[in-house]
All heavy atoms as atom14 arrays in JSON, in Angstrom:
{
  "sequence": "MTQISVYFAAMANGNSKIYHSDDMIKFAQRAGLKISQIHDGLGVGHTLLCCERAQ",
  "atom14_mask": [
    [1, 1, 1, 1, 1, 1, 1, 1, 0, 0, 0, 0, 0, 0],
    [1, 1, 1, 1, 1, 1, 1, 0, 0, 0, 0, 0, 0, 0],
    [1, 1, 1, 1, 1, 1, 1, 1, 1, 0, 0, 0, 0, 0],
    [1, 1, 1, 1, 1, 1, 1, 1, 0, 0, 0, 0, 0, 0],
    [1, 1, 1, 1, 1, 1, 0, 0, 0, 0, 0, 0, 0, 0],
    [1, 1, 1, 1, 1, 1, 1, 0, 0, 0, 0, 0, 0, 0],
    [1, 1, 1, 1, 1, 1, 1, 1, 1, 1, 1, 1, 0, 0],
    [1, 1, 1, 1, 1, 1, 1, 1, 1, 1, 1, 0, 0, 0],
    [1, 1, 1, 1, 1, 0, 0, 0, 0, 0, 0, 0, 0, 0],
    [1, 1, 1, 1, 1, 0, 0, 0, 0, 0, 0, 0, 0, 0],
    [1, 1, 1, 1, 1, 1, 1, 1, 0, 0, 0, 0, 0, 0],
    [1, 1, 1, 1, 1, 0, 0, 0, 0, 0, 0, 0, 0, 0],
    [1, 1, 1, 1, 1, 1, 1, 1, 0, 0, 0, 0, 0, 0],
    [1, 1, 1, 1, 0, 0, 0, 0, 0, 0, 0, 0, 0, 0],
    [1, 1, 1, 1, 1, 1, 1, 1, 0, 0, 0, 0, 0, 0],
    [1, 1, 1, 1, 1, 1, 0, 0, 0, 0, 0, 0, 0, 0],
    [1, 1, 1, 1, 1, 1, 1, 1, 1, 0, 0, 0, 0, 0],
    [1, 1, 1, 1, 1, 1, 1, 1, 0, 0, 0, 0, 0, 0],
    [1, 1, 1, 1, 1, 1, 1, 1, 1, 1, 1, 1, 0, 0],
    [1, 1, 1, 1, 1, 1, 1, 1, 1, 1, 0, 0, 0, 0],
    [1, 1, 1, 1, 1, 1, 0, 0, 0, 0, 0, 0, 0, 0],
    [1, 1, 1, 1, 1, 1, 1, 1, 0, 0, 0, 0, 0, 0],
    [1, 1, 1, 1, 1, 1, 1, 1, 0, 0, 0, 0, 0, 0],
    [1, 1, 1, 1, 1, 1, 1, 1, 0, 0, 0, 0, 0, 0],
    [1, 1, 1, 1, 1, 1, 1, 1, 0, 0, 0, 0, 0, 0],
    [1, 1, 1, 1, 1, 1, 1, 1, 1, 0, 0, 0, 0, 0],
    [1, 1, 1, 1, 1, 1, 1, 1, 1, 1, 1, 0, 0, 0],
    [1, 1, 1, 1, 1, 0, 0, 0, 0, 0, 0, 0, 0, 0],
    [1, 1, 1, 1, 1, 1, 1, 1, 1, 0, 0, 0, 0, 0],
    [1, 1, 1, 1, 1, 1, 1, 1, 1, 1, 1, 0, 0, 0],
    [1, 1, 1, 1, 1, 0, 0, 0, 0, 0, 0, 0, 0, 0],
    [1, 1, 1, 1, 0, 0, 0, 0, 0, 0, 0, 0, 0, 0],
    [1, 1, 1, 1, 1, 1, 1, 1, 0, 0, 0, 0, 0, 0],
    [1, 1, 1, 1, 1, 1, 1, 1, 1, 0, 0, 0, 0, 0],
    [1, 1, 1, 1, 1, 1, 1, 1, 0, 0, 0, 0, 0, 0],
    [1, 1, 1, 1, 1, 1, 0, 0, 0, 0, 0, 0, 0, 0],
    [1, 1, 1, 1, 1, 1, 1, 1, 1, 0, 0, 0, 0, 0],
    [1, 1, 1, 1, 1, 1, 1, 1, 0, 0, 0, 0, 0, 0],
    [1, 1, 1, 1, 1, 1, 1, 1, 1, 1, 0, 0, 0, 0],
    [1, 1, 1, 1, 1, 1, 1, 1, 0, 0, 0, 0, 0, 0],
    [1, 1, 1, 1, 0, 0, 0, 0, 0, 0, 0, 0, 0, 0],
    [1, 1, 1, 1, 1, 1, 1, 1, 0, 0, 0, 0, 0, 0],
    [1, 1, 1, 1, 0, 0, 0, 0, 0, 0, 0, 0, 0, 0],
    [1, 1, 1, 1, 1, 1, 1, 0, 0, 0, 0, 0, 0, 0],
    [1, 1, 1, 1, 0, 0, 0, 0, 0, 0, 0, 0, 0, 0],
    [1, 1, 1, 1, 1, 1, 1, 1, 1, 1, 0, 0, 0, 0],
    [1, 1, 1, 1, 1, 1, 1, 0, 0, 0, 0, 0, 0, 0],
    [1, 1, 1, 1, 1, 1, 1, 1, 0, 0, 0, 0, 0, 0],
    [1, 1, 1, 1, 1, 1, 1, 1, 0, 0, 0, 0, 0, 0],
    [1, 1, 1, 1, 1, 1, 0, 0, 0, 0, 0, 0, 0, 0],
    [1, 1, 1, 1, 1, 1, 0, 0, 0, 0, 0, 0, 0, 0],
    [1, 1, 1, 1, 1, 1, 1, 1, 1, 0, 0, 0, 0, 0],
    [1, 1, 1, 1, 1, 1, 1, 1, 1, 1, 1, 0, 0, 0],
    [1, 1, 1, 1, 1, 0, 0, 0, 0, 0, 0, 0, 0, 0],
    [1, 1, 1, 1, 1, 1, 1, 1, 1, 0, 0, 0, 0, 0]
  ],
  "atom14_positions": [
    [[-9.41, -1.64, 25.36], [-10.64, -0.93, 25.07], [-11.53, -1.85, 24.26], [-11.13, -2.26, 23.17], [-10.35, 0.31, 24.27], [-9.56, 1.34, 24.96], [-9.86, 2.78, 24.01], [-8.49, 3.69, 24.0], [0.0, 0.0, 0.0], [0.0, 0.0, 0.0], [0.0, 0.0, 0.0], [0.0, 0.0, 0.0], [0.0, 0.0, 0.0], [0.0, 0.0, 0.0]],
    [[-12.63, -2.15, 24.76], [-13.54, -3.01, 24.03], [-14.68, -2.19, 23.46], [-15.08, -1.17, 24.02], [-14.13, -4.11, 24.94], [-14.82, -3.48, 26.01], [-13.03, -4.99, 25.48], [0.0, 0.0, 0.0], [0.0, 0.0, 0.0], [0.0, 0.0, 0.0], [0.0, 0.0, 0.0], [0.0, 0.0, 0.0], [0.0, 0.0, 0.0], [0.0, 0.0, 0.0]],
    [[-15.17, -2.62, 22.34], [-16.31, -2.01, 21.67], [-16.07, -0.54, 21.32], [-17.0, 0.25, 21.3], [-17.58, -2.16, 22.5], [-17.93, -3.61, 22.74], [-19.13, -3.78, 23.61], [-19.63, -2.82, 24.21], [-19.62, -4.99, 23.72], [0.0, 0.0, 0.0], [0.0, 0.0, 0.0], [0.0, 0.0, 0.0], [0.0, 0.0, 0.0], [0.0, 0.0, 0.0]],
    [[-14.8, -0.2, 21.07], [-14.47, 1.15, 20.64], [-13.71, 1.02, 19.34], [-12.77, 0.25, 19.22], [-13.61, 1.89, 21.7], [-14.41, 2.07, 22.98], [-13.15, 3.23, 21.16], [-13.63, 2.72, 24.09], [0.0, 0.0, 0.0], [0.0, 0.0, 0.0], [0.0, 0.0, 0.0], [0.0, 0.0, 0.0], [0.0, 0.0, 0.0], [0.0, 0.0, 0.0]],
    [[-14.11, 1.79, 18.37], [-13.47, 1.77, 17.07], [-12.0, 2.13, 17.19], [-11.64, 3.08, 17.88], [-14.18, 2.77, 16.16], [-13.4, 3.05, 15.03], [0.0, 0.0, 0.0], [0.0, 0.0, 0.0], [0.0, 0.0, 0.0], [0.0, 0.0, 0.0], [0.0, 0.0, 0.0], [0.0, 0.0, 0.0], [0.0, 0.0, 0.0], [0.0, 0.0, 0.0]],
    [[-11.14, 1.38, 16.5], [-9.71, 1.7, 16.48], [-9.52, 3.1, 15.91], [-8.68, 3.86, 16.35], [-8.94, 0.66, 15.64], [-7.5, 1.09, 15.45], [-9.01, -0.7, 16.31], [0.0, 0.0, 0.0], [0.0, 0.0, 0.0], [0.0, 0.0, 0.0], [0.0, 0.0, 0.0], [0.0, 0.0, 0.0], [0.0, 0.0, 0.0], [0.0, 0.0, 0.0]],
    [[-10.32, 3.46, 14.93], [-10.22, 4.79, 14.34], [-10.39, 5.86, 15.41], [-9.59, 6.78, 15.52], [-11.27, 4.97, 13.23], [-11.4, 6.42, 12.8], [-10.43, 7.0, 11.97], [-12.45, 7.2, 13.23], [-10.52, 8.31, 11.59], [-12.55, 8.52, 12.86], [-11.58, 9.08, 12.04], [-11.68, 10.38, 11.67], [0.0, 0.0, 0.0], [0.0, 0.0, 0.0]],
    [[-11.42, 5.75, 16.22], [-11.67, 6.78, 17.22], [-10.71, 6.66, 18.4], [-10.43, 7.63, 19.08], [-13.12, 6.74, 17.69], [-14.06, 7.28, 16.65], [-14.88, 6.44, 15.94], [-14.09, 8.64, 16.38], [-15.73, 6.95, 14.96], [-14.92, 9.15, 15.39], [-15.74, 8.29, 14.68], [0.0, 0.0, 0.0], [0.0, 0.0, 0.0], [0.0, 0.0, 0.0]],
    [[-10.17, 5.47, 18.63], [-9.22, 5.3, 19.73], [-7.83, 5.81, 19.36], [-7.1, 6.3, 20.21], [-9.14, 3.83, 20.14], [0.0, 0.0, 0.0], [0.0, 0.0, 0.0], [0.0, 0.0, 0.0], [0.0, 0.0, 0.0], [0.0, 0.0, 0.0], [0.0, 0.0, 0.0], [0.0, 0.0, 0.0], [0.0, 0.0, 0.0], [0.0, 0.0, 0.0]],
    [[-7.45, 5.7, 18.07], [-6.06, 6.0, 17.72], [-5.87, 6.95, 16.55], [-4.88, 7.63, 16.49], [-5.34, 4.68, 17.39], [0.0, 0.0, 0.0], [0.0, 0.0, 0.0], [0.0, 0.0, 0.0], [0.0, 0.0, 0.0], [0.0, 0.0, 0.0], [0.0, 0.0, 0.0], [0.0, 0.0, 0.0], [0.0, 0.0, 0.0], [0.0, 0.0, 0.0]],
    [[-6.8, 7.02, 15.64], [-6.55, 7.73, 14.39], [-7.29, 9.05, 14.25], [-6.94, 9.85, 13.4], [-6.93, 6.84, 13.2], [-6.18, 5.52, 13.15], [-4.39, 5.66, 13.3], [-4.0, 6.46, 11.77], [0.0, 0.0, 0.0], [0.0, 0.0, 0.0], [0.0, 0.0, 0.0], [0.0, 0.0, 0.0], [0.0, 0.0, 0.0], [0.0, 0.0, 0.0]],
    [[-8.31, 9.28, 15.02], [-9.12, 10.49, 14.83], [-8.36, 11.71, 15.34], [-7.7, 11.66, 16.36], [-10.45, 10.36, 15.56], [0.0, 0.0, 0.0], [0.0, 0.0, 0.0], [0.0, 0.0, 0.0], [0.0, 0.0, 0.0], [0.0, 0.0, 0.0], [0.0, 0.0, 0.0], [0.0, 0.0, 0.0], [0.0, 0.0, 0.0], [0.0, 0.0, 0.0]],
    [[-8.45, 12.79, 14.59], [-7.89, 14.04, 15.09], [-9.05, 14.91, 15.56], [-10.2, 14.46, 15.61], [-7.04, 14.72, 14.02], [-7.85, 15.14, 12.8], [-9.06, 15.25, 12.85], [-7.17, 15.37, 11.71], [0.0, 0.0, 0.0], [0.0, 0.0, 0.0], [0.0, 0.0, 0.0], [0.0, 0.0, 0.0], [0.0, 0.0, 0.0], [0.0, 0.0, 0.0]],
    [[-8.8, 16.13, 15.88], [-9.85, 17.01, 16.4], [-11.0, 17.24, 15.45], [-12.09, 17.61, 15.85], [0.0, 0.0, 0.0], [0.0, 0.0, 0.0], [0.0, 0.0, 0.0], [0.0, 0.0, 0.0], [0.0, 0.0, 0.0], [0.0, 0.0, 0.0], [0.0, 0.0, 0.0], [0.0, 0.0, 0.0], [0.0, 0.0, 0.0], [0.0, 0.0, 0.0]],
    [[-10.77, 17.01, 14.16], [-11.81, 17.22, 13.16], [-12.45, 15.91, 12.7], [-13.21, 15.92, 11.75], [-11.23, 17.95, 11.95], [-10.71, 19.31, 12.3], [-11.31, 20.03, 13.09], [-9.57, 19.68, 11.74], [0.0, 0.0, 0.0], [0.0, 0.0, 0.0], [0.0, 0.0, 0.0], [0.0, 0.0, 0.0], [0.0, 0.0, 0.0], [0.0, 0.0, 0.0]],
    [[-12.1, 14.81, 13.34], [-12.6, 13.48, 12.95], [-12.4, 13.23, 11.46], [-13.29, 12.79, 10.76], [-14.06, 13.31, 13.35], [-14.19, 13.32, 14.73], [0.0, 0.0, 0.0], [0.0, 0.0, 0.0], [0.0, 0.0, 0.0], [0.0, 0.0, 0.0], [0.0, 0.0, 0.0], [0.0, 0.0, 0.0], [0.0, 0.0, 0.0], [0.0, 0.0, 0.0]],
    [[-11.19, 13.53, 11.0], [-10.87, 13.33, 9.59], [-10.7, 11.84, 9.31], [-10.1, 11.13, 10.08], [-9.58, 14.07, 9.26], [-9.14, 13.93, 7.82], [-7.97, 14.84, 7.53], [-7.42, 14.66, 6.17], [-8.35, 14.9, 5.09], [0.0, 0.0, 0.0], [0.0, 0.0, 0.0], [0.0, 0.0, 0.0], [0.0, 0.0, 0.0], [0.0, 0.0, 0.0]],
    [[-11.22, 11.41, 8.19], [-11.05, 10.04, 7.74], [-10.06, 10.08, 6.59], [-10.19, 10.89, 5.67], [-12.39, 9.43, 7.31], [-13.31, 9.35, 8.52], [-12.18, 8.06, 6.68], [-14.7, 8.86, 8.2], [0.0, 0.0, 0.0], [0.0, 0.0, 0.0], [0.0, 0.0, 0.0], [0.0, 0.0, 0.0], [0.0, 0.0, 0.0], [0.0, 0.0, 0.0]],
    [[-9.04, 9.24, 6.63], [-7.98, 9.24, 5.63], [-8.23, 8.21, 4.55], [-8.76, 7.14, 4.8], [-6.64, 8.92, 6.31], [-6.21, 9.98, 7.28], [-6.47, 9.85, 8.63], [-5.54, 11.12, 6.85], [-6.07, 10.83, 9.53], [-5.14, 12.09, 7.74], [-5.41, 11.94, 9.07], [-5.02, 12.91, 9.95], [0.0, 0.0, 0.0], [0.0, 0.0, 0.0]],
    [[-7.81, 8.52, 3.35], [-7.84, 7.58, 2.23], [-6.8, 6.49, 2.51], [-5.75, 6.75, 3.12], [-7.53, 8.32, 0.93], [-7.76, 7.5, -0.28], [-6.84, 6.6, -0.77], [-8.82, 7.44, -1.11], [-7.31, 6.01, -1.84], [-8.52, 6.51, -2.08], [0.0, 0.0, 0.0], [0.0, 0.0, 0.0], [0.0, 0.0, 0.0], [0.0, 0.0, 0.0]],
    [[-7.04, 5.27, 2.05], [-6.12, 4.17, 2.32], [-4.72, 4.43, 1.77], [-3.73, 4.02, 2.37], [-6.68, 2.85, 1.78], [-6.88, 2.93, 0.38], [0.0, 0.0, 0.0], [0.0, 0.0, 0.0], [0.0, 0.0, 0.0], [0.0, 0.0, 0.0], [0.0, 0.0, 0.0], [0.0, 0.0, 0.0], [0.0, 0.0, 0.0], [0.0, 0.0, 0.0]],
    [[-4.62, 5.14, 0.64], [-3.29, 5.48, 0.11], [-2.51, 6.34, 1.1], [-1.3, 6.16, 1.28], [-3.4, 6.21, -1.22], [-3.89, 5.33, -2.36], [-3.78, 4.08, -2.24], [-4.38, 5.87, -3.36], [0.0, 0.0, 0.0], [0.0, 0.0, 0.0], [0.0, 0.0, 0.0], [0.0, 0.0, 0.0], [0.0, 0.0, 0.0], [0.0, 0.0, 0.0]],
    [[-3.2, 7.27, 1.75], [-2.56, 8.11, 2.77], [-2.14, 7.28, 3.97], [-1.04, 7.45, 4.5], [-3.49, 9.23, 3.22], [-3.78, 10.23, 2.11], [-2.9, 10.45, 1.25], [-4.9, 10.77, 2.09], [0.0, 0.0, 0.0], [0.0, 0.0, 0.0], [0.0, 0.0, 0.0], [0.0, 0.0, 0.0], [0.0, 0.0, 0.0], [0.0, 0.0, 0.0]],
    [[-3.0, 6.36, 4.4], [-2.69, 5.53, 5.56], [-1.49, 4.63, 5.28], [-0.67, 4.4, 6.16], [-3.9, 4.68, 5.96], [-5.06, 5.49, 6.52], [-4.61, 6.43, 7.99], [-4.21, 5.13, 9.11], [0.0, 0.0, 0.0], [0.0, 0.0, 0.0], [0.0, 0.0, 0.0], [0.0, 0.0, 0.0], [0.0, 0.0, 0.0], [0.0, 0.0, 0.0]],
    [[-1.36, 4.14, 4.04], [-0.2, 3.33, 3.67], [1.07, 4.16, 3.78], [2.08, 3.7, 4.34], [-0.38, 2.75, 2.25], [-1.49, 1.69, 2.26], [0.92, 2.18, 1.71], [-1.95, 1.24, 0.89], [0.0, 0.0, 0.0], [0.0, 0.0, 0.0], [0.0, 0.0, 0.0], [0.0, 0.0, 0.0], [0.0, 0.0, 0.0], [0.0, 0.0, 0.0]],
    [[1.04, 5.4, 3.3], [2.21, 6.29, 3.41], [2.54, 6.56, 4.87], [3.71, 6.57, 5.26], [1.94, 7.6, 2.68], [1.89, 7.46, 1.18], [1.52, 8.78, 0.53], [1.16, 8.59, -0.92], [0.6, 9.81, -1.51], [0.0, 0.0, 0.0], [0.0, 0.0, 0.0], [0.0, 0.0, 0.0], [0.0, 0.0, 0.0], [0.0, 0.0, 0.0]],
    [[1.53, 6.8, 5.7], [1.76, 7.06, 7.13], [2.41, 5.85, 7.79], [3.34, 5.98, 8.59], [0.44, 7.39, 7.85], [-0.25, 8.63, 7.37], [-1.63, 8.73, 7.46], [0.45, 9.7, 6.83], [-2.29, 9.86, 7.03], [-0.21, 10.84, 6.39], [-1.58, 10.92, 6.49], [0.0, 0.0, 0.0], [0.0, 0.0, 0.0], [0.0, 0.0, 0.0]],
    [[1.91, 4.66, 7.47], [2.46, 3.43, 8.05], [3.91, 3.25, 7.64], [4.77, 2.92, 8.47], [1.62, 2.22, 7.63], [0.0, 0.0, 0.0], [0.0, 0.0, 0.0], [0.0, 0.0, 0.0], [0.0, 0.0, 0.0], [0.0, 0.0, 0.0], [0.0, 0.0, 0.0], [0.0, 0.0, 0.0], [0.0, 0.0, 0.0], [0.0, 0.0, 0.0]],
    [[4.21, 3.5, 6.38], [5.58, 3.35, 5.89], [6.51, 4.36, 6.56], [7.63, 4.02, 6.96], [5.62, 3.49, 4.37], [4.98, 2.32, 3.67], [4.79, 2.53, 2.18], [4.76, 3.65, 1.69], [4.63, 1.42, 1.46], [0.0, 0.0, 0.0], [0.0, 0.0, 0.0], [0.0, 0.0, 0.0], [0.0, 0.0, 0.0], [0.0, 0.0, 0.0]],
    [[6.05, 5.58, 6.74], [6.86, 6.59, 7.44], [7.1, 6.21, 8.89], [8.1, 6.61, 9.48], [6.17, 7.96, 7.38], [6.37, 8.66, 6.08], [5.93, 10.09, 6.19], [5.06, 10.36, 5.07], [4.14, 11.3, 5.01], [3.95, 12.09, 6.03], [3.42, 11.47, 3.94], [0.0, 0.0, 0.0], [0.0, 0.0, 0.0], [0.0, 0.0, 0.0]],
    [[6.18, 5.44, 9.47], [6.31, 5.01, 10.86], [7.17, 3.76, 10.99], [7.32, 3.21, 12.08], [4.92, 4.75, 11.45], [0.0, 0.0, 0.0], [0.0, 0.0, 0.0], [0.0, 0.0, 0.0], [0.0, 0.0, 0.0], [0.0, 0.0, 0.0], [0.0, 0.0, 0.0], [0.0, 0.0, 0.0], [0.0, 0.0, 0.0], [0.0, 0.0, 0.0]],
    [[7.74, 3.28, 9.88], [8.61, 2.11, 9.93], [7.86, 0.8, 9.82], [8.36, -0.24, 10.23], [0.0, 0.0, 0.0], [0.0, 0.0, 0.0], [0.0, 0.0, 0.0], [0.0, 0.0, 0.0], [0.0, 0.0, 0.0], [0.0, 0.0, 0.0], [0.0, 0.0, 0.0], [0.0, 0.0, 0.0], [0.0, 0.0, 0.0], [0.0, 0.0, 0.0]],
    [[6.67, 0.83, 9.26], [5.87, -0.38, 9.09], [5.77, -0.73, 7.62], [5.9, 0.12, 6.75], [4.46, -0.17, 9.65], [4.38, 0.19, 11.12], [2.95, 0.57, 11.48], [4.87, -0.94, 11.99], [0.0, 0.0, 0.0], [0.0, 0.0, 0.0], [0.0, 0.0, 0.0], [0.0, 0.0, 0.0], [0.0, 0.0, 0.0], [0.0, 0.0, 0.0]],
    [[5.54, -2.01, 7.35], [5.26, -2.42, 5.97], [3.88, -3.06, 5.97], [3.46, -3.69, 6.94], [6.32, -3.36, 5.43], [6.13, -4.79, 5.73], [7.13, -5.66, 4.97], [6.73, -7.1, 5.2], [7.51, -8.05, 4.49], [0.0, 0.0, 0.0], [0.0, 0.0, 0.0], [0.0, 0.0, 0.0], [0.0, 0.0, 0.0], [0.0, 0.0, 0.0]],
    [[3.18, -2.87, 4.89], [1.82, -3.42, 4.75], [1.96, -4.87, 4.3], [2.51, -5.16, 3.25], [1.0, -2.61, 3.72], [1.01, -1.12, 4.04], [-0.42, -3.16, 3.63], [0.47, -0.75, 5.39], [0.0, 0.0, 0.0], [0.0, 0.0, 0.0], [0.0, 0.0, 0.0], [0.0, 0.0, 0.0], [0.0, 0.0, 0.0], [0.0, 0.0, 0.0]],
    [[1.48, -5.78, 5.13], [1.58, -7.2, 4.8], [0.35, -7.71, 4.05], [0.45, -8.61, 3.22], [1.8, -8.03, 6.06], [0.74, -7.86, 6.96], [0.0, 0.0, 0.0], [0.0, 0.0, 0.0], [0.0, 0.0, 0.0], [0.0, 0.0, 0.0], [0.0, 0.0, 0.0], [0.0, 0.0, 0.0], [0.0, 0.0, 0.0], [0.0, 0.0, 0.0]],
    [[-0.81, -7.13, 4.34], [-2.05, -7.52, 3.67], [-2.99, -6.33, 3.62], [-2.97, -5.48, 4.51], [-2.76, -8.64, 4.42], [-2.04, -9.94, 4.46], [-2.84, -11.0, 5.22], [-3.82, -10.71, 5.89], [-2.4, -12.24, 5.12], [0.0, 0.0, 0.0], [0.0, 0.0, 0.0], [0.0, 0.0, 0.0], [0.0, 0.0, 0.0], [0.0, 0.0, 0.0]],
    [[-3.8, -6.29, 2.57], [-4.84, -5.27, 2.45], [-6.15, -6.0, 2.21], [-6.26, -6.79, 1.27], [-4.55, -4.3, 1.29], [-3.23, -3.56, 1.53], [-5.71, -3.32, 1.11], [-2.8, -2.67, 0.39], [0.0, 0.0, 0.0], [0.0, 0.0, 0.0], [0.0, 0.0, 0.0], [0.0, 0.0, 0.0], [0.0, 0.0, 0.0], [0.0, 0.0, 0.0]],
    [[-7.11, -5.76, 3.07], [-8.45, -6.34, 2.91], [-9.39, -5.18, 2.57], [-9.67, -4.33, 3.41], [-8.91, -7.02, 4.2], [-7.99, -8.13, 4.64], [-8.06, -9.39, 4.1], [-6.99, -8.15, 5.54], [-7.13, -10.15, 4.67], [-6.47, -9.41, 5.54], [0.0, 0.0, 0.0], [0.0, 0.0, 0.0], [0.0, 0.0, 0.0], [0.0, 0.0, 0.0]],
    [[-9.83, -5.16, 1.32], [-10.66, -4.06, 0.84], [-12.1, -4.53, 0.71], [-12.39, -5.72, 0.7], [-10.13, -3.59, -0.51], [-10.39, -2.13, -0.76], [-11.03, -1.48, 0.08], [-9.95, -1.63, -1.81], [0.0, 0.0, 0.0], [0.0, 0.0, 0.0], [0.0, 0.0, 0.0], [0.0, 0.0, 0.0], [0.0, 0.0, 0.0], [0.0, 0.0, 0.0]],
    [[-13.01, -3.59, 0.61], [-14.41, -3.92, 0.4], [-15.09, -4.46, 1.64], [-15.99, -5.3, 1.56], [0.0, 0.0, 0.0], [0.0, 0.0, 0.0], [0.0, 0.0, 0.0], [0.0, 0.0, 0.0], [0.0, 0.0, 0.0], [0.0, 0.0, 0.0], [0.0, 0.0, 0.0], [0.0, 0.0, 0.0], [0.0, 0.0, 0.0], [0.0, 0.0, 0.0]],
    [[-14.67, -4.0, 2.81], [-15.27, -4.46, 4.07], [-16.42, -3.55, 4.48], [-16.53, -3.12, 5.61], [-14.21, -4.47, 5.19], [-12.98, -5.33, 4.92], [-11.96, -5.16, 6.02], [-13.38, -6.79, 4.78], [0.0, 0.0, 0.0], [0.0, 0.0, 0.0], [0.0, 0.0, 0.0], [0.0, 0.0, 0.0], [0.0, 0.0, 0.0], [0.0, 0.0, 0.0]],
    [[-17.25, -3.25, 3.56], [-18.32, -2.3, 3.79], [-18.09, -1.1, 2.9], [-17.14, -1.05, 2.13], [0.0, 0.0, 0.0], [0.0, 0.0, 0.0], [0.0, 0.0, 0.0], [0.0, 0.0, 0.0], [0.0, 0.0, 0.0], [0.0, 0.0, 0.0], [0.0, 0.0, 0.0], [0.0, 0.0, 0.0], [0.0, 0.0, 0.0], [0.0, 0.0, 0.0]],
    [[-18.93, -0.12, 3.03], [-18.84, 1.06, 2.18], [-17.62, 1.89, 2.6], [-17.6, 2.47, 3.67], [-20.11, 1.91, 2.27], [-19.99, 3.15, 1.4], [-21.32, 1.08, 1.88], [0.0, 0.0, 0.0], [0.0, 0.0, 0.0], [0.0, 0.0, 0.0], [0.0, 0.0, 0.0], [0.0, 0.0, 0.0], [0.0, 0.0, 0.0], [0.0, 0.0, 0.0]],
    [[-16.59, 1.89, 1.75], [-15.42, 2.71, 2.0], [-14.51, 2.26, 3.12], [-13.79, 3.06, 3.69], [0.0, 0.0, 0.0], [0.0, 0.0, 0.0], [0.0, 0.0, 0.0], [0.0, 0.0, 0.0], [0.0, 0.0, 0.0], [0.0, 0.0, 0.0], [0.0, 0.0, 0.0], [0.0, 0.0, 0.0], [0.0, 0.0, 0.0], [0.0, 0.0, 0.0]],
    [[-14.51, 0.97, 3.46], [-13.66, 0.48, 4.54], [-12.56, -0.43, 4.0], [-12.82, -1.26, 3.13], [-14.47, -0.3, 5.58], [-15.4, 0.56, 6.34], [-16.65, 0.9, 5.88], [-15.26, 1.18, 7.54], [-17.24, 1.68, 6.77], [-16.42, 1.87, 7.78], [0.0, 0.0, 0.0], [0.0, 0.0, 0.0], [0.0, 0.0, 0.0], [0.0, 0.0, 0.0]],
    [[-11.35, -0.25, 4.52], [-10.21, -1.09, 4.16], [-9.44, -1.42, 5.44], [-9.26, -0.56, 6.29], [-9.26, -0.34, 3.2], [-9.99, 0.0, 2.02], [-8.06, -1.18, 2.82], [0.0, 0.0, 0.0], [0.0, 0.0, 0.0], [0.0, 0.0, 0.0], [0.0, 0.0, 0.0], [0.0, 0.0, 0.0], [0.0, 0.0, 0.0], [0.0, 0.0, 0.0]],
    [[-9.01, -2.66, 5.56], [-8.21, -3.09, 6.71], [-6.78, -3.3, 6.22], [-6.54, -4.08, 5.3], [-8.76, -4.38, 7.29], [-7.97, -5.0, 8.44], [-7.99, -4.09, 9.65], [-8.54, -6.37, 8.79], [0.0, 0.0, 0.0], [0.0, 0.0, 0.0], [0.0, 0.0, 0.0], [0.0, 0.0, 0.0], [0.0, 0.0, 0.0], [0.0, 0.0, 0.0]],
    [[-5.84, -2.56, 6.83], [-4.43, -2.7, 6.5], [-3.75, -3.48, 7.6], [-3.8, -3.08, 8.76], [-3.77, -1.32, 6.36], [-4.39, -0.36, 5.36], [-3.7, 1.0, 5.44], [-4.3, -0.92, 3.96], [0.0, 0.0, 0.0], [0.0, 0.0, 0.0], [0.0, 0.0, 0.0], [0.0, 0.0, 0.0], [0.0, 0.0, 0.0], [0.0, 0.0, 0.0]],
    [[-3.11, -4.58, 7.25], [-2.34, -5.38, 8.22], [-0.89, -4.96, 8.09], [-0.32, -5.01, 7.0], [-2.51, -6.87, 7.94], [-4.21, -7.44, 8.07], [0.0, 0.0, 0.0], [0.0, 0.0, 0.0], [0.0, 0.0, 0.0], [0.0, 0.0, 0.0], [0.0, 0.0, 0.0], [0.0, 0.0, 0.0], [0.0, 0.0, 0.0], [0.0, 0.0, 0.0]],
    [[-0.3, -4.54, 9.21], [1.05, -4.01, 9.19], [2.02, -4.89, 9.97], [1.62, -5.55, 10.92], [1.07, -2.61, 9.8], [-0.02, -1.44, 8.99], [0.0, 0.0, 0.0], [0.0, 0.0, 0.0], [0.0, 0.0, 0.0], [0.0, 0.0, 0.0], [0.0, 0.0, 0.0], [0.0, 0.0, 0.0], [0.0, 0.0, 0.0], [0.0, 0.0, 0.0]],
    [[3.29, -4.84, 9.55], [4.38, -5.52, 10.25], [5.52, -4.52, 10.37], [5.59, -3.55, 9.6], [4.86, -6.73, 9.45], [3.84, -7.8, 9.24], [4.38, -8.93, 8.37], [5.51, -8.83, 7.86], [3.65, -9.91, 8.18], [0.0, 0.0, 0.0], [0.0, 0.0, 0.0], [0.0, 0.0, 0.0], [0.0, 0.0, 0.0], [0.0, 0.0, 0.0]],
    [[6.43, -4.78, 11.3], [7.63, -3.96, 11.38], [8.46, -4.15, 10.12], [8.69, -5.28, 9.69], [8.48, -4.35, 12.57], [7.88, -3.96, 13.87], [8.85, -4.3, 14.98], [8.18, -4.19, 16.26], [8.66, -4.63, 17.39], [9.82, -5.24, 17.41], [8.0, -4.48, 18.5], [0.0, 0.0, 0.0], [0.0, 0.0, 0.0], [0.0, 0.0, 0.0]],
    [[8.89, -3.06, 9.53], [9.76, -3.15, 8.36], [11.14, -3.59, 8.81], [11.6, -3.23, 9.89], [9.84, -1.8, 7.66], [0.0, 0.0, 0.0], [0.0, 0.0, 0.0], [0.0, 0.0, 0.0], [0.0, 0.0, 0.0], [0.0, 0.0, 0.0], [0.0, 0.0, 0.0], [0.0, 0.0, 0.0], [0.0, 0.0, 0.0], [0.0, 0.0, 0.0]],
    [[11.8, -4.41, 8.01], [13.13, -4.91, 8.39], [14.19, -4.35, 7.5], [14.06, -4.03, 6.41], [13.16, -6.42, 8.35], [12.22, -7.0, 9.35], [12.25, -8.53, 9.32], [12.94, -9.16, 8.53], [11.5, -9.13, 10.21], [0.0, 0.0, 0.0], [0.0, 0.0, 0.0], [0.0, 0.0, 0.0], [0.0, 0.0, 0.0], [0.0, 0.0, 0.0]]
  ]
}
């Protein structure tokens, strides 16, 4: 999918809820992922979480 936000492609629910980064970190950890890098301040209220498979 090109030119489509990852949020709208994978993370949006029926109410288009936006999650706080702390919540997203918990969700990733529950999914068996570990956060390898956090890039914060990518615009107003945007954070990029880089995930890896937890070992």
